[in-house]
N, C-alpha and C positions, 0 to 999 in steps of 0.2 A: 711781761718782762720781770725777770728775777731782780728784786730790788736789794738783795742781800749785800752784794759788793758795793753798790752805790750808797747804801744807807749809811755806812760808816763815814763816808766823805761828806754826806749831807749833814750828819750829826756834828762832825768835826767842825765844819764851817759855821754852823749855827752857834756852836759853843764858843768858837775862837775867832769870830769875825773881827772883833775889836782888836785883839792881839795881832792878827795878821795885818790889819790896816796900820796899826801903830808902828809896826816894824817894817813898813814899806813906804811908798810915796803916793801923793795924790793922783797922779796920772794913771797909775796902776790900780789904785783903789776905785777910781771912777767907773771901771768896767765890771767890778766884782759882782754887784747885785744882779746885773743882767746875765752874767755868766752863770751865776748860781741858779737863777730861774731856768736857764737853758739846760743846765746839767740835770736839774730835778725832772725836767720834762723828757729829755733825751736819754739819760743814762748812758751806759756803755754800748757800743755797737754790738749787735747780736750775731751769733754764728749763722743765724737763719738768713741774714742779709747777704746780698750777692757779693758785697765787697769784703766781707770778713769771714769767708767760709773756712779758712784754715788757721785762723788765730783767735783763740778764746780770750777776749779782752777782759771780761768780767773775772775770769779765773785768775788772770795775771794780777789784777788789782785787789783780789779778795783778801790776801794775807794782811795782817796788821803791821804795816811798815811804820818805822819811826819817821817823823817829819820835824825838821828843825825850825818850828814857827817862831821860836824865841830868838833866832839868829845867834845862837851861841857859837863862838869861834872854835873851829876845828884845829887842834894843836898840830899843825903841819905848815912848814914853809916850803911851798912847792919849788921855789927857786933853788933851794938847797938840794932837793931830792931829784929834781927833773932836769936832765940835760938832753935836749933834742939834738941828735948828732947828724942831721942831714948835711952832708958836705956841701959847701958853697951856697947853702940856703941861709941867707941872712934875714931873719924875721924879727919883728917886734913881738915879744912873747908875753901873753897874758894868761891868767888862770881863773877858772871857776872851780871852787872846791864844793862838791855836792851841788848846791844851787846858789852859792854865795860868791860874788865877785871878790877875788883876793886883792885887797888894796894896800897891804902892809908894805909891799915893795913893788915897784913898777919898772918896766924896762927903761933903760937910759936913752933909748933911741929917740931921735927928734922927729916928731911927726910934722908934716907940712901945716902951714897956717890954717887954723879953723877946723882941722880934723879932730874928731873926738873918738878915742878908743878907751872903753872903760865900763864901769858898772852901770846897769840900767837905772837903778834907783837914783844914783847920783846924776845921771844924764837928764832925767825928768826934772830934777831941781835946777840944773844949769841951763837947760834948753826946754822950758816947759811948753812953748808953742810948737816947736818941732816935734817933741815927743807926743803931744796930743794929736798932732796932724797925722802921725804915722802909726803910733802904737795901736795894735788891734784892728787896723784898717785892712790888712790883707788876709788875716786869719779870720774867716767868717765864723762867728760863734754859733750861729743858728743851725749849722749842719753837722756838727761833730761834738759828741759828748766829751771826748778827751781834750779837745781844744778848750771847751768850756771849763773843764776841771782845772786845766793849767791856768787859765785866766783868773779863775776864782781863788787859786791858792798861791800863785807866783808872787814872790816878794822882791826878787832881784834878777839879774841876768847880765848879758853883755851887749854893748852897742858899738857898732862902727858906723860913724857918720862922716860923710865926705861932702863938703859943700861944692857949689857950682864950679866947674872948670879946674878942680884940683886933681892932680894925678898922684896917687900914693904908689911910688915905685916898688917899695919893699913890701912883701906879703906880710899881713898881720896874722899871727898864729895864736889861736885860743886853745888851751888844753883844759878839757873837762876832767877833773879828777874825782873819783868816788873814793871816799875815805871814811870808814866808820867801824865801830866795834859791834854795832847791832844792825839788823836788817833795816835798810834806809830807802826812802823814796825822795827823789829830787824833782821839783818842777822847774825846769830850765827854760830860759827865754833868750832868744837872740834877735836883735833888731839891726838890720844892715841896710843903711840908707845911702845911696849914691846919687847925688843930684846931677843936673844937666851937664853934659860934657865932662864929667868927672870919671875917675877910674880907680878901682881898688880890688885887691885879692884877699880873701879870708880863708885860712886853713884851720879847720876845727878837728882836734884829735880827742878821742875818748879813751880814758884809762881807768881801771878799777884796781885799787891797791890791795884791799882786804878780801878775805874769802867769804864774808857774809853775803846775804842776798841784797842786790841793789835793783831798784826800779826807777828808770828815768822816764819822765813824761815831758817831752820838750816841744816847743813851738818856735819855728824860725820864720821871720818875716823879712823878705828881701824886696827893696824898692829900687828899680832902675829907671831913673828919669830920662828925658830925651837925650839920645846919643851917649848914654853912660856905658862904660864897659865894666862888667862885674863878674868876678870869679868866686865861686864858693866850693871849697873842697872839704870833704868830710871823711875822716879816717877813723874807723871803729876798731879798736884793739882793746876790748874790755876784758871780760872773763865769762866763763860758762855759767856763772851764777848771776849774771847781769841781764835784766830785761829792759829793752828800750823801745818806747813808742815815740816816733819823731814825725811831726807834721810841718812840712816846709811849704811856704807860700811865696810865690814870686809875682810881682806886678810890674809889667814892663811898658814904658812909654815909647813913642816913635823913635826908630833908629837905635834903640838900645841893644846891647849885645851881652848875653848872659851865658855863662857856663856853670852848670851844677854837676858835680861828680862825687858820688858816694862809694866808698870802698870799705867792705867789711872783711876783716881778716881773723878776728877773734870775737866771739859773742856768745850769748846764751840764746835768747829769743829777741828778734828785732823785727819791728814793723816800721817801714819807711813810707810815709805818704808824701807825694810831690804834687803840688797844685800850681800850675803856671797859667797866668792870665795875660795874653798878648793884647794890649789895649791901644797901641799906637802903630801906625803903618811902618813897615820896614823893620820891625823888631825881630830879633833872632835869638833863639835859645837852643843850647846844646845840653841835653839832659842825659847823663850817663851814670852807670853804676855797675859794680862787679862784686862778687863775693866768693870766698873759698870756705866751704862749709864741710865739717866732718862731725864725728861722734853724733850727739843728739841735737846739734845746732839747728836753728831755724831762722830763715829770713823771708819776710813777706813784703813785697814791694808793690805799691799802688801808685799809679801816676794818672793825672788828669790835666791835659793841656787844652786850653780854650782859645781859639782864634776868633777874636771879636771883630777884627778889621782886616782890610785887604793887605796883600803883599808881606805877610809875615812868614818866617821860616822856623820850623821846629825839627830838630834831629834827636831822636831817642835811641840809645843803645844800652841794653842791660844784659850782662852775662853772669852766669853762675856755674861754679864747679862744685859738685856734691859728691861726698864720699860717706862710707859707713851708713848710719841711719838718719842722715841729715834730711831736712825738708826745706824746699824752696817754693815760693809762689810769686807769680808776676801777673798783675792785672793792669793793663794800660789803656787809657781812652784818650783819643784825640777828637775834639769837637770843633768842627769848622762851622761857624754860625752863618746865617743868611747874610749875604753882602760881603763876606770875607773872601772875595775873589782873589785869584792869583796866589793863593796860599800854597806853600810847599811844606809838606809834613811827612816825616819818615819815622817809622817805629820798628825797631828790631830787638828781638829777645832770643838769645842763644844759650843753651844749657848743656853741660856735660854731666852725665851720671856715671860714676865709677863703680857702683855696686848695684845689685838688684834690690837692695833694701832701701836705698835713698829714694826720695819722691820729689818730683818737680811738677807744679801745676801752672799752666800759663794761659792767659786769655787776653790777646791783643784785640783792640777794638777801634774802629774808625766811624765817626758819625759826621756826615757831610751834608750841609744845606746850602752850599754855594757852587757857582759855576767856575770853570776854567781853573781847576786846582790840580796840583800834582801831589798825590798822597799814596803812601803804600805802607803795609805792615807785614812783618814776617816773623815766624817763630820756628825754631828747631830745638829738639831735645834728643840727644843721642850719646853714644860712647865715643871714645877716642878711635881714630881710624886704624884698624888692624894692619892695613897695608903699610901705613906710615911707620907704625911700631916695628913691623917686620923689617922694613928697609933700614931703619936706624940700627936695629940689632945686628943686621947683616954687615953693618959698618963698624961693629965692635962696641956699640953703646949698649949698656945693660938695659934690660926691659924697664927696670925701675927708673933709671935715669931718663930713658926715652919718654916714659909717661910724664915725668916731671917737665921735660923740655917742651913737649907738645901742649901740656896744660898751661905753662907760662905763655907760650905763643898764642894760645887761644884767648887769653885775657888781655894781651898787651895793647890791643887797639883801644880799649876803654881808657887805659892810662895815657895813651898817646893824645887824648883830647885835653890833657892838662897843659895849661899855658905857662908853667913855670918849669924851666928845664931841670934845675937841680932837684925839684920835688919829683918830677917825672922819673929821673934816673934812680932816685932813692926808692920810689915805689916799685919800680921794676925789680930792684934787688930784694925788697921786703917780700914781694909776692913769690919770688923764687925761693927765698928762705922758708916761707910758709909751706910751699909745696914740698920742700925737702924735709919738713917736719922739724926744722931747727928753730922756728920762731914761735916762742910763747908770747913775747912782747917785742917792741922794737928796742934795739940796743941803745946804750948811751944814757938810758934813763935809769937812775939807781933804784927807783921804785920797782922796776920790772925785771931786773936780772933774775 
């Protein structure tokens, strides 16, 4: 293994461990030594491995990015510059700037009794037992060098904690803003805990303000306890100079219902890892994603869903539309363990390639060790239907407009899985704008105009 890219992070941690810990919190610090040992041993995933054939992780981490270990405040008030203009979507809005929770101003919205939405470091001080019970428990350190790197360097993040029986009607919105004058790396962390019979929705949006190079290494842990209803929506509208590695882990108890939906409209290089562990009978997960990729953009999606117990349901749907020299990859595995009878698991990956130069790699997989299961997977990659294009043109619609309308229709069923009507409507419009070439960023946000 080439240790060049890894070595700078090993050296950095060895020299700055005391500073990192001092500017963070005990619950986060407790896992650092173990994470460091894991990272030293594992390093970055290799291109030779089956799961990282198309994304050179070491190369992405090799440049010397700036890290804000001293927790210096970034001179920006996101509430002044950011206006999310989703009509009829009333959210409680929070910000993480690079990888620091912005706590100078907070939404006026009143959260239900006992609900915590805010900074990770603050949460571990306010709820040390809850934090220690959940933090790092879904994201297994031992298998992934990037998760280990995040755990060893992370100093803050965002937490949404919903206690037993509480319903948070209004979606919580977290905006990750990249803002810097120099090339910057951020180690972001999200902890989303929904206890028994509770319900919450979290929408996370990524934006990059400046034109320097940004690298995000993020870990999201979602815990859905018995009969919880949990929605996690992720909208990526960063920049072509932004690289993002995201590892999302979901642990589900009996009767829980989770929707995870990731939408990429503007990016540079993105790798999304989804790990779902169905651990209680009757748990259901809907795992969806879509992307619109052009120029040299790249999105690599990996999913691994494990059915540990009987009578769980998993529905996976990922769609990509590629243009120019864009590259897409999808590798999905559903593992049905022995004894997980009466499992229902469906996996679909559909891709549209608009040019001969773009590339899409897909590998759906099922591994079944149980009886009496309903499982299927399917993959298609192709072009827009010429007959449909011809028909629309014969009705007076220009070829360009016809292509746009068919592309929008192709992606719409991923957005239809979203359980917030106002957000669903807004995303249909954003996707249409993106296909029309009008969308560099979403409107209403003064950063992005």
